[in-house]
N, C-alpha and C positions, 0 to 999 in steps of 0.2 A: 445490695448485690456484692458477692465476693467472687473474685477471679484469681485463680492460682495457675502459675505456669510450671509445666513439667517437661524437662528435656526428654526426647524420645529417640534421638539419633544425632548424627553429626550436624545436620542442618534442618532438623525437624523438631517440633515441640507440640505440646498439647495444652490447651487452655481449659481448665475445669471451672465451670461457672455454676454458682449457687444463687438462685433467685428466691428471696423470701416473700411471703404474702404481702408484707408492707411495701415491697418494691412495686408489685403489679396491681394491688387492690385499688389504690387511688385512681389510676388510669382506667381500669375496668369500670369502676363506678361512675366516673365522669362520662365515659363513652355510653354506658347504659342510660344514664339520665338524658343525654343528648338524643338518644334514640327514642326514649319515652316521650320527649317533648314534641316530636314530630310524628309519632306512631299513630296510625289510624286503623282500627279493627272494628268489624261489625259488632254493634252493641255498646260501643264506647265512644265518647266524644274525643276528638283529637286532643292528644296530650293527657288523657285521663286513663289510658290503659294501665292496669295494675303492674307494678314493677315485677311481681312474680311471674306474670305472663311474659314480659319482655325478657326476663332472665332465662326463662325456660326456652324461649324461641331462639335467642341469639347470644345467650350468656357464654356458652362454650367457645363459639367462634370469636367473640369479643376478647375472651381471655387469651386464646391462642395468638390473636393479632397483637395484643398488648405485650405479651411475654416475648414474642418474636421481635417486636420493636425495641424493647428495652435491652434485650440481649444483644441485638445488633449494635445499638448505640454504645453499650458497655464494652463490647469487643473492640469497636473502633477507638473508643477513648483509651482503653488499656494499651492497645498497640501504639497509639500516638504518644501517650504519656511515658511509655517505656522505650520509645525510640526503636521499636522492632521493625526491621526491614523485611517485610513479608513479600513472598513471591506468590502470585495468584491471589487467592483469598482463603479465609478460614473455611474448612470443610467439616461438617458433622462427623465426629469420630465413628469409625466402624466398631470400636470397642468402648462405646459409651456406657453411661449408667443405665440402670433399670428404667423401663418405660415410665414416664411421669403419669400420674393419675389426673387427667384433665377434668374428670367428673367430680372428684373430691380433692381439689388442689390444696397443696400445702407448700412445703419447700420444693422448688423445682431444681433439677440438676441436669447439666448438659456438658458435653465435651466437644472441643473443636480441634482439629489437627491443623498445624501451620507448616508451611515450607518457608525457610529463612534464607535470605541472600548471604553469600559468604563475605567475610571481611577481606578486602583486596588491598594489597600494597603494590603500588606501581612506581617504577623508576624508569621514566622515559629516556634518561641519559644512556641507558643500555642500547638504545636504538639509534644513537647518534651516527650519522653518516650512512643511513639506510638509502638504498637506491631509489631514485625517482625517474620514471621513464618519461622521455620527451620525444615527440615526433619530429623527425627531420623533414621539413617541408622542402623537398628537392624539386627539380624542374618537372619530373614526371608526375608528381603529386599535384603540382600547380597546374599542369596541363590538363590533368583529369578533372580538376575542379572547374577550369575554364570551359571544357567541353560539356560538363554537366550544366553549367549556366547557359551555354548556347542552346542546349536541348530544352532546359526549363523555360526559357523565354522564346522558344521556337514556335512553329505553327504545324498543326496536324494537316496532313494531306492524304488523299486516297492513292493507294498503289495497287497494282494487280496481284503481285506475288509477295507473300510474307517473308521477311527476314528475321534474324534472331533478336532484333530489338524492337520489332513492330508490335502493334496491338491488333488483336482479332476481335471483332464484334460478331456475335452469332447466337444461336440457340443451344442451350444445354438440355438434352433430352434423355430421360432415364431409360435404361435398357433392362430387360428381364434376364434371368439366368441363362437363357438360350441366345442372348444377344439381339433380341428383337425389341422394338419400341414397346415399353411397358404400358399396358392399358391403364389409364387413370394415374400414370406416374407423373413425376416432376418434369415440367417444361418451363424454361425461363430464359429471357434474353440476358446475355452475360458478356463481359469483356475480359479477355485474357491478355496480360502484358507479358510477352515472351521474355523480355529482358530480365524480369524478376523471378522467373521460374527456377527453383533450385535443382529440380530433377533434370539432368542433362538429356536423358532419353525422351522425356516428355517434350522438352523444348525442341529437340531435333525432329520429333514427329509433327510438330506444328509449323515448322519452317517449310516454305515452298508451297503453301496453300493459297488458293484463290477463291473468289466468290463462288458459292455453291458446293465447294468441297466438303466432305464429311470425314471425320476421324473419331475413333474411340479414344476416350481419355479417362483416367482415374481422377474423379473430382477432387480427391484429397491432394493430388499432385499439381493441380492448377490453382490452388488457393493457399494462403499463408497459414490459416488456422481455422478453427470451427466457426468463429464469428465471420471471417471473410467468406467462407464457403456458404454459410447461411444467407449472406447478402447476395452472393452469386446465384444461388438457386431460388431466392425469393421465399425461403421457409424460415421457421423458428429455429433458434440456436439448438434446442433439444433434438430437433428432427435430424440433425446431421451427425450426432454422436455415434450412432450405430449404422450409419449409411455405408453400404458396401456395393460392389459391382461397378461396372463401367457406365459412362454416359456417352451419348453420341453428341459431338459438337459439330454443328452445321454452320459453316462460315457465311456471313452475310456481307461484311466489309473488312478490308485490311487497311489499317491506318498507320502512317509513319510520321514521326515527329521530325520535321525538317529544321535543323539547327539554325539559329540566328547567327549570321556572320559576325566575326569579331570586328567591331567598329563602333562608331558613335552611338548608334541606336542601342546596342547591347550595353555600352558603358552607362548610358542614361537610364535604361530600364533597371539595371542592377543597383546603381549608386545615386541616381538623380542627376539633374542637369548640372553640367560644368564641374562635376566632381572628379572626373578623370579625363584629362586633356587628350591623351593618346594611349596606344596599346601598352607602352612601357608603364605609364602611371596606373593604368587599369590593372595590369598584372601585379604590380607592387601592392595595390589595395587588396587584391585577392589573396596574395601571400600573407599580408598582415592579418587579414580576417581569419585565415586558416590557423596562423600561429596563435591568435587570441583564442580561437575555439579550442585548439588542442591544449592550450595552457590551462583552461578551465577543466577540461577532461583529465589532464595530467594531475591536477591538484586533487580531483575526486578519487582517481585511482590510487594516488599516493596515500590519501587518508585511509582507504580500504586496505592498502598494503600494510600500513602501520598497525591497524586494528587486527588484521589477520596474524601479524607477527606477535602482537601482544597476547592474543588468545593462545597461540602456540607456546609462548614462554611462561604465561601466568598459571597454567594448569588450574583453571577455575573449576571448582567443584560445584555441583548442583544437587538438590534433593530430588534425584531423578524419579524415584518411585512416587513421591508425592505429586510432582508435576504431571506425570502421566495420568495419575488418578484425577487430578484437577482438570486436565484437558477432557477426560472422558465425562466427568460429571457436569461440566459447564458447556459442553458442546451443544449447539442448537439441534443437531441431528444425532440420533443414537450412533455411537461408534464402539467398536470392540477394542480391547487392549492391544491386539495384534495390529490393528489399523493405526492406532496411536503410535506404537513403537516403530512402525515403518517410517513415519515422518518425523520421529522425535529428534534424530540427530540434527536435522536442519533447524528445527525449533530451538534446540539447546544451543546451537552455534549462534543463532541470532540473539538469544537471551544473554549469552556470555558477552557478546559484543556490546549489547546495551548496558550491561552492568559495568563493564570496563569503561565505557564512555561516560556513564554517570559518575564513576569514581574520579575520572580525570577532570570532569567539569567541576566536581566538588573540591578536589585537591588544588586546582590551579585557578579557582574563582572565575570560571568561564560561563556561569549562568547568565541568562538574558535578564537585563535590568528593566525597570519600568519605563525609563526614558528611551531605551533602545526599542522596546515594543511599540511605544508611541511613535517614534521616528519611522520605524518600519511600516507601520500602518499608514502613515501620511505619504510615504514614498510610494506605497502600493496604490493608494487612491490616485495620486498624481500620475502614475504610470498608466493606470486604467484610462484616465481622461486623455492622456497623450496618444494612446493607441487609436483614438477616434479623432485625432487632430484638434483636440480641445484644450484650452489652457486649464491649469489646475484651479480648483475653487479658491476663494479668498480664505484667509487664515482661519476665521471663525467657522466657516462652513467646512473647511478641510478638517478642522479639529472635531467637529460634530460627527462627520462621517467616520473618522478614525475611531472616535469613542464608541460608536455603534459596533464597529468591528471588534473592539477590545471587550465588548460586553458579551461576545459569543465565545464560549469555552473552546469550541473546536477551532475557531479562527485563531485564538490565542495560542493553542497548542501548535498549530502549523507555523505561526510566526516565530514562536519560541524555538522550535526545532530548526528552522532556517537560520536563525541568528546563532544558535549554539553550534550548528554544523559549520558555519563560516568561521567562528572563533576557534573551533578545534583545528580546522584546516590551517589557519594562520599560525596557531600555536605550534603545530607540528612542523610547519615549514621553517619557523623561526628557531625553535629550540633544537630540532634534530639536524639542522644543517645538511640536508640530503645531498647525495652525490648524483648529479644528473647523468643519466645514461641515454644516449641517443638511439632510438630504435626506428625500424621501418613502420610505415602505416599499418601494414598487415599484422606485424607483431604487436603493435599497440592495440589493435582491435581485438586480437586474441587475449591479450592481457586484460582488457576491459571486460571480456566475457568470463574469464576464469578467476579473477581476483575477488 
């Protein structure tokens, strides 16, 4: 087999492949003999079917399979041995050679288009002193968290009239276009938590209701998303995609979460026995917990900020035309070029980020090592046992379970990504010496959504 590389653009190339009869004939003959050994046709004893009949029945299909196999292996070997950094996978060229004659095979010729990753030079020193947002855990934020804990560990009670933080239990009943109950329509018992409704007008319409009251609601405005709405209505996810019109909500019960008072019972429920002696100690533990949580979130946002700035400064080029074609041709469902182009900017941004991360990992030696993967797997197993209040297995058993995890390619991928992500975070924090900028909780949440 002969493979020749031809440059076709800034980040595209074409591999021209020639396959000679001596490349594919041995494999074809071996496959045909294997088939003959087990073939059973009327008039012939098993294993005695003439090769001519075998060749006539499956010879062409066997040839195609063998040529595809050796071409695939040849392309992979060529890409690997020539250290080509391919994006996507090779695609049969739209400007290939003349159709090969599979009925009278000789030398076969093929062509495959490649998209190539750009060479990236990264200087992280340029980002030294970049801002890192940290949340100011002030008294107001602390009080909000304490009140949330009071509610979380409180008790539900029945009340007569609904307030803006209550829960309504009742029936969701589908209406027709005239506003009457739809015959054969959807009817299901549902719960609506007023506190979490985003639409202010809908929440206001549900305040002041009591048992037996009825109100028209837009089902999409009393649910978070399609999955939540499907559960609320007791239907399949697909059934709510094009659901329109109002529903009648008939109130059966009004529930209110009565908060647990700040005191020893709350301290113990949240942190365990004797972990907080009084309210002052309790609030300090709450504050420390918030600071720790925001510290982790701050680090994640900082990493995203660094990568976004790198993307902006690096001007990473991509073989856009090839990638759009690759997405179209490898999509599970048929898609048009227009559809691909609509979502391509987000795809390209994600790919650029991944290419930059890979280059940083390579340049600074941040790849996950074997012993790190092994240690990660053992810690994961021990943590799983701890969740159920069980001690970790003995060393030999722990190693056996970890080894089983390390034998799963998907598990290894997840562990590798977690280790590398942590290394990148530590590397950025250490090398870039960020300037901490104190921001409010609201600004921090907005930053997390937009970065």
